Phi, psi and omega in degrees: 000141181291140177239135177243151177232161178194174182195173170278182182295320185266349180088006178286347173229121175229155182209164173230147176232129176261134174095184186291153176255139174291146174305154181289148172240128180264119182256129183253013181294160184296326178295314179296321179295320181288327180286327186251343185089358179198191174289161184245128179250134184214147166266179180211141180221156172297143181307325183294341180262358180254123178239124174279120180265343171207129182225024180308318185266356187292128175230149178244137178239124178283105186268350175201181179290347184231001184214161176220158183239134178260132181216166177273124179287348179269305183258349177086003183297135174278124186242314192225158171216136176213142179263137182306134173078359181278332184072020181231150175233130173275137183241126178305120184304323182288352179269352179282143174286145178281153354275144179243344176071013183285150170230163177269121182273323182197163175247135179239158181056041184293335179290347180260004184296157177287161184276349187275359179218162175247152178270130182296148177291154176129276184296154177302153177236133181229135177282000000 
């Protein structure tokens, strides 16, 4: 089975993922933009396939009544997003070590995107 690895910028949070990765979904909502400084692109895996190999810096922030975001408390990197009760964790695509083989499948919350950029043609767009 394929294994992927990833981390935050400083290495205080590292992880491994076993098995296939879902194509990335680019979210343009205001929360994702504020958390990352731009839109946030993520793959997603079942929690059982995600192993934290180092979590010294991992902090969780409850960003809504139903979801939380995982980030590094040392370097500030946005790493994870998870919705309560789903048993799935979204992993920031940019935190994966290369090669990861990811492509962008779709853009979501496009009506909430910032005005300074355009969304490239190709992947599906969902409001």
